[in-house]
C-alpha positions as CSV (number, residue, x, y, z in Angstrom):
1,M,32.7,41.7,-28.3
2,E,35.5,41.5,-25.7
3,I,38.3,38.9,-25.9
4,S,37.1,37.3,-22.7
5,D,33.6,36.8,-24.2
6,K,35.1,35.2,-27.3
7,L,37.3,32.9,-25.1
8,F,35.0,32.1,-22.3
9,G,31.5,32.9,-23.5
10,N,29.1,35.8,-22.8
11,N,26.9,36.2,-19.8
12,I,23.7,35.7,-21.9
13,E,24.4,32.3,-23.3
14,F,26.6,30.9,-20.6
15,S,26.1,30.7,-16.8
16,F,28.7,32.2,-14.4
17,E,30.0,28.7,-13.4
18,H,30.1,27.7,-17.1
19,R,32.3,30.7,-18.0
20,L,34.6,29.9,-15.1
21,F,35.0,26.3,-16.3
22,N,35.8,27.6,-19.8
23,A,38.5,29.9,-18.2
24,L,39.9,26.9,-16.2
25,A,40.2,24.8,-19.3
26,F,41.8,27.6,-21.3
27,F,44.3,28.4,-18.6
28,S,45.1,24.6,-18.3
29,I,45.9,24.7,-22.0
30,V,48.2,27.7,-21.5
31,L,49.9,26.1,-18.4
32,S,50.5,22.8,-20.4
33,I,52.0,24.7,-23.3
34,F,54.4,26.6,-21.0
35,S,55.3,23.4,-19.2
36,I,56.2,21.7,-22.5
37,V,58.4,24.6,-23.5
38,I,60.2,24.8,-20.1
39,N,60.7,21.1,-20.1
40,F,62.4,21.3,-23.5
41,V,64.6,24.1,-22.4
42,L,65.8,22.6,-19.0
43,P,65.8,19.6,-20.3
44,I,63.4,17.3,-18.4
45,H,62.4,13.8,-19.4
46,T,60.8,13.4,-22.8
47,I,58.2,11.1,-21.3
48,V,56.9,14.0,-19.1
49,N,56.3,16.1,-22.2
50,A,54.5,13.2,-23.9
51,V,52.2,12.9,-20.9
52,I,51.6,16.7,-20.8
53,S,50.9,16.6,-24.6
54,V,48.2,13.9,-24.2
55,Y,46.7,16.0,-21.4
56,L,46.9,19.1,-23.5
57,I,44.9,17.4,-26.3
58,L,42.3,16.1,-23.8
59,V,41.8,19.5,-22.1
60,T,41.6,21.2,-25.6
61,I,38.8,18.9,-26.5
62,F,37.0,19.7,-23.2
63,Y,37.4,23.4,-23.9
64,F,36.0,23.3,-27.4
65,I,33.1,21.1,-26.4
66,S,32.2,23.3,-23.5
67,R,32.7,26.5,-25.5
68,I,30.9,25.5,-28.7
69,R,28.3,23.0,-27.5
70,S,27.4,24.9,-24.4
71,S,27.8,21.8,-22.2
72,Y,30.3,21.4,-19.4
73,K,28.9,19.7,-16.3
74,N,29.6,16.2,-17.6
75,Y,33.3,17.0,-18.1
76,V,34.2,18.5,-14.7
77,L,34.8,15.2,-13.1
78,I,36.8,13.8,-16.1
79,Y,38.8,17.0,-16.1
80,I,39.7,16.8,-12.4
81,F,40.8,13.1,-12.5
82,S,42.8,13.5,-15.7
83,T,44.5,16.6,-14.2
84,L,45.3,14.7,-11.0
85,L,46.6,11.7,-13.0
86,M,48.9,14.0,-15.1
87,L,50.2,15.9,-12.0
88,S,50.8,12.6,-10.2
89,F,53.0,11.3,-13.0
90,I,55.0,14.6,-13.3
91,W,55.4,14.6,-9.4
92,F,57.5,11.4,-9.5
93,N,59.4,12.5,-12.6
94,S,60.3,15.9,-11.2
95,G,61.8,15.1,-7.9
96,G,58.7,14.3,-5.8
97,Y,58.2,16.8,-3.0
98,D,61.3,18.7,-4.1
99,S,59.4,19.8,-7.3
100,P,57.0,22.8,-7.6
101,I,54.0,20.5,-8.6
102,A,52.5,21.0,-5.1
103,L,51.9,24.7,-6.2
104,V,49.9,23.4,-9.2
105,F,47.8,21.2,-6.8
106,L,47.1,24.2,-4.7
107,L,46.1,26.2,-7.8
108,L,43.8,23.4,-8.9
109,L,42.3,23.3,-5.4
110,V,41.6,27.1,-5.3
111,I,40.1,27.2,-8.9
112,I,37.9,24.1,-8.4
113,N,36.6,25.6,-5.2
114,V,35.6,28.7,-7.2
115,V,34.2,26.9,-10.3
116,V,32.2,24.2,-8.5
117,I,29.6,25.7,-6.1
118,D,27.3,22.7,-5.5
119,K,27.5,19.8,-3.1
120,K,30.3,18.2,-5.2
121,Q,32.7,20.9,-4.0
122,N,33.5,19.0,-0.8
123,F,34.0,15.8,-2.7
124,Y,36.5,17.4,-5.2
125,F,38.4,19.0,-2.3
126,A,38.7,15.7,-0.5
127,V,39.9,13.9,-3.7
128,I,42.6,16.5,-4.4
129,M,43.9,16.6,-0.8
130,I,43.9,12.8,-0.5
131,N,45.8,12.6,-3.8
132,L,48.4,15.2,-2.7
133,S,48.8,13.6,0.7
134,A,49.3,10.2,-0.9
135,L,52.0,11.6,-3.2
136,Y,53.9,13.1,-0.2
137,L,53.7,9.9,1.8
138,I,54.9,7.7,-1.2
139,S,57.8,10.1,-1.9
140,F,58.8,10.1,1.7
141,Y,58.7,6.3,2.4
142,Y,59.7,5.3,-1.2
143,P,62.3,7.9,-2.3
144,D,63.5,5.7,-5.0
145,Y,60.3,6.4,-6.9
146,N,61.3,10.0,-7.3
147,V,63.4,11.0,-10.4
148,K,65.9,13.6,-9.2
149,Y,66.7,16.8,-11.1
150,E,70.0,16.7,-13.1
151,S,71.3,19.7,-11.2
152,E,70.2,22.3,-8.6
153,S,70.1,25.0,-11.3
154,V,67.5,23.0,-13.3
155,R,65.5,22.5,-10.1
156,F,65.7,26.3,-9.4
157,I,64.6,27.2,-12.9
158,D,61.7,24.7,-12.8
159,I,60.5,26.0,-9.4
160,F,60.8,29.7,-10.4
161,A,59.1,29.2,-13.7
162,T,56.3,27.2,-12.2
163,L,55.8,29.9,-9.5
164,I,55.6,32.7,-12.1
165,I,53.2,30.7,-14.3
166,V,51.0,29.6,-11.3
167,A,50.8,33.1,-9.9
168,S,50.1,34.6,-13.4
169,I,47.3,32.1,-14.1
170,L,45.8,32.5,-10.6
171,F,45.9,36.3,-11.1
172,A,44.3,36.0,-14.6
173,F,41.7,33.6,-13.4
174,L,40.7,35.8,-10.5
175,K,40.4,38.8,-12.8
176,V,38.1,36.7,-15.1
177,H,36.1,35.7,-12.0
178,T,35.8,39.2,-10.7
179,K,34.8,40.6,-14.2
180,N,32.1,37.9,-14.7
181,Y,30.9,38.4,-11.1
182,I,30.5,42.1,-11.6
183,E,28.8,41.6,-15.0
184,D,26.3,39.2,-13.4
185,R,25.6,41.6,-10.6
186,V,25.1,44.5,-13.0
187,N,22.9,42.4,-15.2
188,A,21.0,41.3,-12.2
189,G,20.5,44.9,-11.1
190,L,19.3,45.9,-14.6
191,R,17.0,42.9,-14.8
192,K,15.6,43.9,-11.4
193,I,14.9,47.5,-12.7
194,E,13.2,46.0,-15.8
195,V,11.2,43.6,-13.7
196,D,10.1,46.5,-11.4
197,K,9.0,48.5,-14.5
198,L,7.2,45.5,-15.9
199,N,5.6,44.8,-12.5
200,H,4.2,48.4,-12.3
201,A,3.0,48.1,-15.9
202,L,1.4,44.7,-15.0
203,M,-0.3,46.2,-11.9
204,D,-1.8,48.9,-14.0
205,T,-2.9,46.4,-16.6
206,N,-4.2,44.1,-13.9
207,N,-6.3,46.9,-12.4
208,K,-7.9,47.6,-15.8
209,I,-8.4,43.9,-16.4
210,S,-10.0,43.5,-13.0
211,D,-12.5,46.2,-13.8
212,K,-13.3,44.5,-17.1
213,N,-13.5,41.1,-15.3
214,K,-16.2,42.5,-13.0
215,L,-18.2,43.4,-16.1
216,L,-17.5,40.0,-17.6
217,E,-18.5,38.3,-14.4
218,D,-21.9,40.0,-14.5
219,L,-22.3,39.1,-18.1
220,S,-21.2,35.5,-17.3
221,K,-23.9,35.2,-14.6
222,V,-26.5,36.3,-17.1
223,L,-25.1,33.9,-19.8
224,E,-24.9,31.1,-17.2
225,A,-28.5,31.6,-16.3
226,N,-29.5,31.6,-20.0
227,N,-27.3,28.5,-20.6
228,I,-29.0,26.6,-17.8
229,I,-32.4,27.4,-19.4
230,I,-31.1,26.5,-22.9
231,N,-29.4,23.3,-21.7
232,K,-32.6,22.2,-19.9
233,Q,-34.6,22.9,-23.1
234,L,-32.0,20.9,-25.1
235,E,-32.2,18.0,-22.7
236,E,-35.9,18.0,-23.0
237,L,-35.6,18.2,-26.8
238,N,-33.0,15.4,-26.9
239,E,-35.2,13.2,-24.7
240,A,-38.2,13.9,-26.8
241,Y,-36.1,13.1,-29.9
242,R,-34.9,9.9,-28.3
243,Q,-38.4,8.8,-27.4
244,L,-39.6,9.7,-30.9
245,E,-36.7,7.7,-32.4
246,L,-37.4,4.8,-30.1
247,S,-41.1,5.0,-31.0
248,N,-40.3,5.0,-34.7
249,Q,-38.0,2.0,-34.3
250,T,-40.7,0.2,-32.2
251,Q,-43.3,1.0,-34.9
252,T,-41.0,-0.2,-37.6
253,K,-40.2,-3.4,-35.7
254,F,-43.9,-3.9,-35.1
255,L,-44.8,-3.4,-38.7
256,S,-42.0,-5.7,-39.8
257,I,-43.1,-8.5,-37.5
258,I,-46.7,-8.1,-38.7
259,S,-45.9,-7.8,-42.4
260,H,-43.3,-10.6,-42.5
261,D,-42.8,-12.6,-39.4
262,L,-46.5,-13.1,-38.6
263,R,-47.6,-13.3,-42.2
264,S,-45.0,-16.0,-43.2
265,P,-46.0,-18.6,-40.6
266,I,-49.7,-17.9,-41.0
267,G,-49.2,-18.3,-44.8
268,S,-47.3,-21.6,-44.2
269,F,-50.1,-22.8,-41.9
270,K,-52.7,-21.9,-44.5
271,S,-50.8,-23.7,-47.2
272,L,-50.5,-26.9,-45.0
273,T,-54.1,-26.9,-44.1
274,S,-55.1,-26.4,-47.8
275,S,-52.9,-29.4,-48.7
276,M,-54.5,-31.5,-46.0
277,V,-58.0,-30.5,-47.1
278,N,-57.5,-30.9,-50.9
279,D,-55.0,-33.7,-51.1
280,Y,-55.6,-35.7,-47.9
281,D,-56.3,-39.0,-49.7
282,L,-53.2,-38.7,-51.8
283,F,-50.8,-38.7,-48.7
284,S,-49.6,-41.7,-47.0
285,R,-49.9,-42.2,-43.3
286,D,-46.3,-41.0,-42.7
287,E,-46.8,-38.0,-44.9
288,Q,-50.0,-37.1,-43.1
289,K,-48.2,-37.4,-39.8
290,N,-45.4,-35.1,-41.0
291,L,-47.9,-32.5,-42.3
292,I,-49.6,-32.5,-38.9
293,E,-46.3,-32.1,-37.1
294,L,-45.4,-29.2,-39.4
295,M,-48.8,-27.7,-38.7
296,S,-48.2,-28.1,-35.0
297,N,-44.8,-26.4,-35.2
298,S,-46.2,-23.6,-37.3
299,A,-49.1,-23.1,-34.8
300,G,-46.6,-23.1,-32.0
301,S,-44.5,-20.5,-33.7
302,I,-47.5,-18.3,-34.4
303,Y,-48.7,-18.7,-30.8
304,E,-45.3,-17.8,-29.4
305,L,-45.0,-14.8,-31.7
306,L,-48.5,-13.6,-30.9
307,E,-47.9,-13.9,-27.2
308,N,-44.7,-11.9,-27.5
309,L,-46.4,-9.3,-29.6
310,L,-49.2,-8.9,-27.1
311,T,-46.8,-8.7,-24.2
312,W,-44.6,-6.2,-26.0
313,S,-47.6,-4.1,-27.0
314,S,-48.7,-4.1,-23.4
315,I,-45.3,-2.9,-22.3
316,Q,-45.3,-0.1,-24.8
317,Q,-48.7,1.0,-23.5
318,G,-47.7,0.7,-19.9
319,R,-50.4,-1.9,-19.2
320,I,-48.1,-4.6,-17.7
321,A,-48.5,-4.8,-13.9
322,F,-45.3,-5.1,-11.9
323,N,-45.6,-7.2,-8.7
324,P,-42.2,-8.2,-7.4
325,Q,-42.0,-10.5,-4.4
326,M,-39.9,-13.3,-2.9
327,N,-40.1,-16.3,-5.3
328,N,-38.5,-19.6,-5.7
329,I,-36.3,-19.6,-8.9
330,F,-36.2,-23.4,-9.1
331,Q,-40.0,-23.6,-9.3
332,T,-40.1,-20.7,-11.8
333,V,-37.7,-22.5,-14.1
334,D,-39.5,-25.8,-13.6
335,I,-42.8,-24.2,-14.7
336,T,-41.2,-23.0,-17.9
337,F,-39.6,-26.4,-18.6
338,K,-43.1,-28.1,-18.3
339,L,-44.4,-25.6,-20.9
340,L,-41.7,-26.4,-23.4
341,E,-41.3,-30.1,-22.6
342,I,-43.2,-31.4,-25.6
343,S,-41.1,-29.1,-28.0
344,A,-37.9,-30.3,-26.4
345,I,-38.9,-34.0,-26.7
346,S,-39.8,-33.6,-30.3
347,K,-36.3,-32.2,-31.0
348,R,-34.6,-34.9,-28.8
349,I,-33.2,-32.1,-26.5
350,K,-32.9,-32.7,-22.7
351,L,-33.8,-29.8,-20.4
352,I,-31.8,-29.8,-17.1
353,N,-32.5,-27.7,-14.1
354,L,-29.5,-27.5,-11.8
355,I,-30.8,-24.7,-9.6
356,N,-30.9,-25.4,-5.9
357,K,-34.5,-26.0,-4.9
358,S,-34.2,-23.5,-2.0
359,T,-32.9,-20.6,-4.1
360,I,-35.2,-17.6,-3.8
361,A,-35.0,-14.0,-5.1
362,F,-37.1,-10.8,-5.3
363,F,-38.8,-10.6,-8.8
364,D,-42.0,-10.5,-10.7
365,E,-42.7,-14.2,-11.4
366,N,-44.7,-13.6,-14.6
367,M,-42.0,-11.5,-16.1
368,I,-39.2,-13.9,-15.2
369,V,-41.2,-16.8,-16.6
370,T,-41.4,-14.9,-19.9
371,V,-37.7,-14.3,-19.8
372,V,-36.8,-18.0,-19.1
373,R,-39.4,-19.2,-21.7
374,N,-37.9,-17.0,-24.4
375,L,-34.4,-17.9,-23.6
376,V,-35.1,-21.7,-23.6
377,S,-37.2,-21.4,-26.7
378,N,-34.3,-19.7,-28.5
379,A,-32.0,-22.4,-27.2
380,L,-34.3,-25.1,-28.6
381,K,-34.3,-23.4,-32.0
382,F,-30.5,-23.2,-32.2
383,S,-29.4,-26.4,-30.4
384,R,-28.4,-29.6,-32.1
385,P,-30.6,-32.6,-31.8
386,D,-29.7,-35.0,-29.0
387,S,-28.0,-32.2,-27.0
388,I,-28.9,-30.6,-23.6
389,I,-30.0,-27.2,-22.3
390,V,-28.8,-26.5,-18.7
391,I,-30.1,-23.8,-16.4
392,S,-28.0,-23.0,-13.3
393,A,-27.9,-20.3,-10.7
394,T,-25.2,-18.8,-8.4
395,D,-25.0,-16.1,-5.8
396,K,-23.2,-12.9,-6.9
397,D,-23.0,-10.1,-4.4
398,N,-26.6,-9.0,-3.8
399,F,-27.9,-10.8,-6.9
400,V,-28.7,-14.3,-8.1
401,E,-27.0,-15.0,-11.5
402,V,-29.0,-17.3,-13.7
403,R,-27.3,-19.0,-16.7
404,V,-29.1,-20.6,-19.6
405,K,-26.5,-22.7,-21.5
406,D,-27.0,-24.6,-24.8
407,K,-24.9,-26.7,-27.1
408,G,-26.0,-24.9,-30.3
409,M,-24.2,-23.3,-33.2
410,G,-23.0,-20.3,-31.2
411,I,-22.8,-16.6,-32.3
412,K,-20.0,-14.7,-33.9
413,S,-18.2,-12.3,-31.5
414,E,-18.9,-9.3,-33.7
415,D,-22.7,-10.1,-33.5
416,L,-23.0,-10.3,-29.7
417,D,-23.5,-6.5,-29.3
418,K,-26.3,-6.6,-31.8
419,L,-28.6,-8.8,-29.6
420,F,-31.2,-7.2,-27.4
421,R,-31.5,-4.2,-29.8
422,I,-34.7,-3.2,-31.5
423,D,-32.9,-1.6,-34.5
424,V,-31.2,-4.9,-35.5
425,D,-32.8,-7.7,-37.5
426,I,-31.8,-10.8,-35.7
427,R,-32.6,-13.0,-38.6
428,M,-29.6,-11.6,-40.4
429,I,-27.3,-12.5,-37.5
430,S,-27.8,-16.2,-36.9
431,P,-30.3,-18.3,-38.8
432,S,-30.5,-21.8,-37.3
433,P,-29.4,-24.8,-39.4
434,Y,-31.3,-27.2,-37.2
435,T,-34.9,-25.9,-37.7
436,S,-37.0,-24.1,-40.2
437,E,-38.3,-21.8,-37.4
438,K,-37.0,-18.2,-37.6
439,G,-36.7,-15.9,-34.7
440,T,-37.7,-12.2,-34.8
441,G,-35.5,-11.0,-31.9
442,L,-38.6,-9.7,-30.1
443,G,-38.2,-12.3,-27.4
444,L,-34.7,-11.1,-26.5
445,I,-36.0,-7.5,-26.4
446,L,-38.7,-8.6,-24.0
447,C,-36.1,-10.4,-21.9
448,R,-33.9,-7.3,-21.6
449,E,-36.9,-5.0,-20.7
450,F,-38.3,-7.5,-18.1
451,V,-34.9,-8.2,-16.5
452,E,-34.0,-4.5,-16.2
453,K,-37.5,-3.8,-14.9
454,N,-36.7,-6.3,-12.1
455,G,-33.4,-4.5,-11.3
456,G,-31.1,-6.9,-13.1
457,T,-28.9,-7.1,-16.2
458,I,-28.7,-9.5,-19.1
459,Q,-25.7,-10.5,-21.3
460,V,-24.5,-13.3,-23.5
461,E,-21.3,-15.4,-23.9
462,S,-20.9,-17.5,-27.0
463,T,-18.3,-19.5,-28.9
464,L,-19.0,-20.2,-32.5
465,G,-19.6,-23.9,-33.1
466,V,-19.7,-24.7,-29.4
467,G,-22.8,-23.0,-28.0
468,S,-24.1,-19.9,-26.1
469,T,-24.8,-19.0,-22.5
470,F,-27.4,-16.3,-21.7
471,I,-26.8,-14.8,-18.3
472,F,-29.2,-12.6,-16.4
473,T,-29.3,-11.4,-12.8
474,I,-32.2,-10.7,-10.3
475,P,-31.9,-9.1,-6.9
476,K,-31.9,-11.3,-3.8
477,S,-34.2,-9.0,-1.9
């Protein structure tokens, strides 16, 4: 490894400008050392040597950081301003414009012009020239600021020594610049030769790859055609599997309702009727009335469940007629309220229809009656006595949004996504503390299917302990 590579870095790890900055810092160190020696010999003020010594330490730090850590751009500006500050101080302590410091300014100007090749070059040139011009003007108008040489011989030695040092450093720096420039040009030429060789090799390889790519394209077309067939078959299998899984869930739900949800109320009804037949005379008038009310509630639950089962069965078999037309939503809700009025009165719950009497939409009235009936029935089961159930409707884009709001027990947020699903047992989600009636979840499944059949959506908002709002949409036209 050459000495210049050790001092300034090689052309592999360091850029051309980086090596020149290293050289600039190194020669600044050399110039500072010579200046200190000459100042001791002449002698020139001790304070000048002190300033040069501080500058020497600073530049030495810049040099080692730039050389060892391979980072220099952040220090160029600091280097220039510290150099200008040091030279300005020496200017006034070495006779002003009678001193040779102007030569050092010119040396700095030339070297910075070589080291910095980006847009900052003009900025640094302007800064140096403004600084030098200011020093000349201050020395001219305020000559008292200049500290004169002790004798003309001291001034001669200082100028002569500075001239020799500046010329030597400029010569050495230009040699380093020329050497690095030639090395970069040679390396660039070698790299071009290597790149040309690689390009030829790549062209040959590309031609071979191109031929293989053509074969691969033909194979890809064949594979793509096969993939399309396979994907279509997979889609058909997935759809068949989904339908089979849905069918299994439907069958499981159906059997669960028949085996438990239908059997339980019928068993209760049978037990109540047996008690009435066998022990009728043993009951008081109030007890007889309570038994009849229980039988009525049980019969109502059985009827509602059977009606939902029959409707659901008809849906599964595709036997439900779909006849959408323009209907009045207020009247549809009013019909449902009349069907459930007795149940609401018995539970001391008030049904309120806030829908505008002129609100119309495009839907199958039988289906939406079923939807409203199931939602209000659920609200009656889960609402507190002496509360209200409110139905309202608002326009939302091309739909009418219907909201069924109750003052019931509410539903946990983690259970909201489980509603409207056939694979979830709703009895495990929210048993009502206000009634012995138990829902099956079948009504909500019917609601979802009927609302979606009419082109709408259904969702629920609920706050535990406050109540729930079931929201569904139907198209305006």
